C-alpha positions in Angstrom: -24.6 -7.4 2.7 -25.1 -7.4 -0.7 -24.8 -3.4 -1.0 -21.8 -3.6 1.6 -20.2 -6.1 -0.8 -20.9 -3.8 -3.9 -19.3 -0.8 -2.0 -15.9 -3.2 -1.6 -15.8 -3.8 -5.1 -16.7 -0.6 -6.8 -14.4 1.5 -4.5 -11.2 -0.8 -5.2 -11.6 -1.2 -8.9 -12.2 2.8 -9.0 -8.6 3.5 -7.1 -6.4 0.5 -9.2 -8.2 2.2 -12.4 -7.5 5.6 -11.2 -3.2 5.0 -10.3 -2.9 3.1 -14.0 -4.0 6.4 -15.4 -1.8 8.7 -13.3 1.2 6.5 -14.0 0.3 7.3 -17.9 -0.6 10.6 -18.1 1.3 12.2 -15.0 4.5 10.6 -14.3 5.7 7.4 -12.7 7.3 9.3 -9.6 3.7 11.3 -8.9 2.2 7.5 -8.8 4.5 6.4 -6.9 4.1 8.8 -4.2 0.0 7.9 -4.7 0.6 4.4 -4.5 1.8 4.9 -1.1 -1.1 7.0 0.0 -3.6 5.1 2.3 -6.4 4.0 0.3 -5.9 0.1 0.0 -5.1 0.2 3.9 -8.3 2.7 4.4 -10.5 0.4 2.5 -9.5 -2.9 4.7 -9.8 -1.0 8.1 -12.9 0.8 7.1 -15.0 -2.0 6.0 -13.5 -4.0 9.2 -14.4 -1.5 11.3 -17.9 -1.4 9.8 -18.3 -5.1 10.0 -16.5 -6.1 13.2 -16.9 -2.6 15.2 -14.5 0.1 15.8 -12.7 -1.5 18.8 -11.7 -4.3 16.6 -10.6 -2.2 13.9 -8.4 0.1 15.8 -6.5 -3.5 17.4 -5.6 -4.1 13.8 -4.4 -0.7 12.9 -1.7 -1.2 15.3 -0.9 -4.6 13.7 -1.2 -2.8 10.1 1.9 -0.9 11.1 3.8 -4.2 11.3 2.4 -5.1 8.0 3.6 -2.0 6.5 6.9 -3.1 7.7 6.4 -6.3 5.3 4.8 -3.9 2.9 8.3 -1.7 2.8 9.9 -5.6 2.4 7.7 -6.1 -0.5 9.0 -3.1 -2.5 12.3 -4.0 -1.6 12.0 -7.3 -2.9 10.2 -6.1 -6.0 13.2 -3.7 -6.6 15.7 -6.2 -6.1 14.5 -8.8 -8.3 14.4 -6.3 -10.9 18.1 -5.7 -10.8 18.9 -9.5 -10.4 16.5 -11.1 -12.9 17.6 -11.0 -16.3 14.6 -12.9 -18.0 10.9 -13.8 -16.8 11.0 -10.8 -14.5 7.5 -10.7 -15.0 6.0 -12.8 -13.3 9.2 -13.5 -10.9 9.7 -10.3 -9.9 6.1 -9.8 -8.4 6.4 -13.7 -6.8 9.5 -12.7 -5.3 7.9 -9.3 -3.7 4.9 -11.4 -2.3 7.2 -13.7 -0.9 9.3 -11.2 1.2 5.7 -9.9 2.2 4.4 -13.1 3.8 7.6 -14.0 5.3 7.9 -10.9 7.4 4.3 -10.9 8.1 4.5 -14.3 9.8 7.7 -13.0 11.8 5.8 -10.2 12.9 2.7 -11.5 14.3 5.1 -13.6 16.6 6.1 -10.3 18.3 4.4 -8.7 21.1 3.7 -5.1 19.5 1.8 -2.1 20.7 1.0 0.7 19.1 4.2 2.2 19.6 6.9 -0.5 18.7 4.8 -1.1 15.7 5.4 2.3 14.7 9.0 2.1 15.2 9.2 -1.2 13.2 7.3 0.2 10.5 9.3 3.3 10.3 12.6 1.3 10.7 11.6 -0.7 7.2 10.2 2.2 5.4 13.6 4.1 6.0 15.9 1.3 5.5 14.3 0.5 2.2 14.6 4.1 1.3 17.9 4.3 1.7 18.5 1.3 -0.7 16.5 2.7 -3.2 17.1 6.1 -3.6 20.1 6.0 -6.1 17.5 4.9 -8.7 17.0 7.3 -12.0 13.5 9.3 -12.2 12.3 8.3 -15.5 9.0 9.3 -17.4 6.8 7.0 -19.6 7.3 8.4 -23.3 6.1 5.6 -25.3 2.2 5.0 -24.4 1.1 1.5 -24.7 -2.3 0.6 -25.0 -3.6 -1.2 -21.6 -6.4 -2.6 -22.4 -9.5 -2.0 -20.4 -10.1 -5.6 -19.7 -6.5 -6.0 -18.6 -7.2 -3.0 -16.1 -10.5 -4.2 -14.9 -9.4 -8.0 -14.6 -6.6 -6.8 -12.0 -8.6 -4.0 -10.5 -11.2 -6.7 -9.5 -8.7 -9.2 -8.2 -7.8 -6.3 -5.8 -11.3 -6.1 -5.1 -11.6 -9.9 -4.1 -8.5 -9.5 -2.1 -10.3 -6.8 -0.1 -13.5 -9.0 0.2 -11.4 -11.8 1.4 -9.8 -10.1 4.0 -12.5 -8.2 5.4 -14.6 -11.2 5.2 -12.1 -13.4 7.0 -11.3 -11.0 9.6 -13.8 -12.5 12.2 -12.0 -15.7 12.1 -8.1 -14.7 11.7 -8.4 -12.0 14.7 -7.4 -8.7 14.6 -3.6 -9.3 15.0 -3.7 -10.8 11.2 -6.3 -8.8 10.0 -4.1 -5.6 10.5 -0.9 -7.7 9.2 -3.1 -8.4 6.0 -4.5 -4.9 6.0 -0.8 -3.8 5.2 -0.8 -5.6 1.7 -0.6 -3.9 -0.9 -4.1 -4.4 -2.2 -4.3 -1.6 -4.4 -0.7 -1.2 -5.5 0.2 -4.4 -6.4 -2.0 -4.7 -9.3 -0.7 -1.5 -10.3 2.4 -2.3 -10.4 1.7 -5.5 -12.4 -0.1 -3.5 -14.6 2.9 -0.9 -15.1 5.5 -4.0 -15.3 3.8 -5.7 -17.8 2.9 -2.3 -19.8 6.0 -0.3 -19.7 8.8 -2.5 -18.5 11.3 -2.1 -15.6 12.6 1.5 -15.8 9.2 3.1 -15.2 8.8 0.5 -12.4 12.2 1.3 -10.7 11.1 4.9 -10.5 7.6 4.2 -8.9 9.4 1.9 -6.2 12.1 4.9 -5.7 9.1 7.1 -4.7 7.2 4.1 -3.0 8.7 4.5 0.8 7.8 8.1 0.6 4.4 6.9 -0.1 4.4 4.6 2.7 5.5 7.2 5.5 2.0 8.6 4.6 0.6 5.3 5.2 2.2 4.7 8.5 1.0 8.1 9.8 -2.8 7.4 8.8 -2.8 3.8 10.6 -1.0 5.2 14.1 -3.9 8.2 14.0 -6.8 5.8 13.4 -5.4 3.4 16.2 -6.6 6.2 18.2 -9.3 7.8 16.1 -11.5 5.0 15.5 -12.3 4.9 18.9 -12.5 8.3 19.8 -14.7 9.8 16.3 -16.0 6.6 15.0 -15.3 5.1 11.5 -16.3 7.6 9.1 -14.7 10.9 11.0 -11.7 8.3 12.0 -10.7 8.0 8.7 -10.9 11.4 8.1 -8.8 12.4 10.5 -6.5 9.5 9.1 -6.7 10.8 5.8 -6.0 14.7 6.7 -2.8 13.5 8.7 -1.5 11.5 5.9 -1.8 14.4 3.3 -0.3 16.5 5.6 2.5 14.3 6.1 3.1 13.9 2.5 2.6 17.8 2.1 5.0 18.6 4.6 7.8 16.3 3.0 7.7 17.7 -0.4 8.1 21.0 1.5 11.2 20.2 3.2 12.5 18.1 0.1 11.6 21.4 -2.0 13.7 23.4 0.6 16.6 21.3 0.8 16.6 20.8 -3.2 16.6 24.6 -3.5 
């Protein structure tokens, strides 16, 4: 039990810190794509499967797709708040994003979803949010702000605490709510707050512009593992999900590059 808890903490902390470094030293657009890659979802679903079994995790993955629709709403709420709020956008914008996520999750929990209706819901939400944010400018971080390791680690351990809470409560709340909460941006939320606090609105809006594209890979991951967990087991099923998500991102970038060219 202690080893499993340590693994949850270590994996989540490493991912949050890595995303923060990518945003600073690569580009906000790249970090926006990576923010939607299935790290948080994979962490939560994997540990749910380890503790509750592959069948439970596969059922949760179906509602994770609906959770991703709420995740897209989270990104829209954050982006909209950044545009509307002139003062105190920190912490009001993150709070608005959280409210949107949990309101949508509560609504989706009442729907009789299967894997295909949940996938359609996720795709529709991702496309709608992508259309909303598509006109944002691409900016880079030119002025480096020293974000202290104490602050980064505090938010990273906050994300780890969320992972521990969701996976620990899975047996009590069942696969539906476990799946919905697995769609919460466990890793991305503290990452966005770090960038918001350190660099302000402009780079964050660039990240949120790219975010729906990354969510597409996340939806692919959840769809694949909803079948692969039972067929291949947790480890091989997770790897299959990662491979499918990576292929989706590569295909998307290839198509976009050809269209731009």
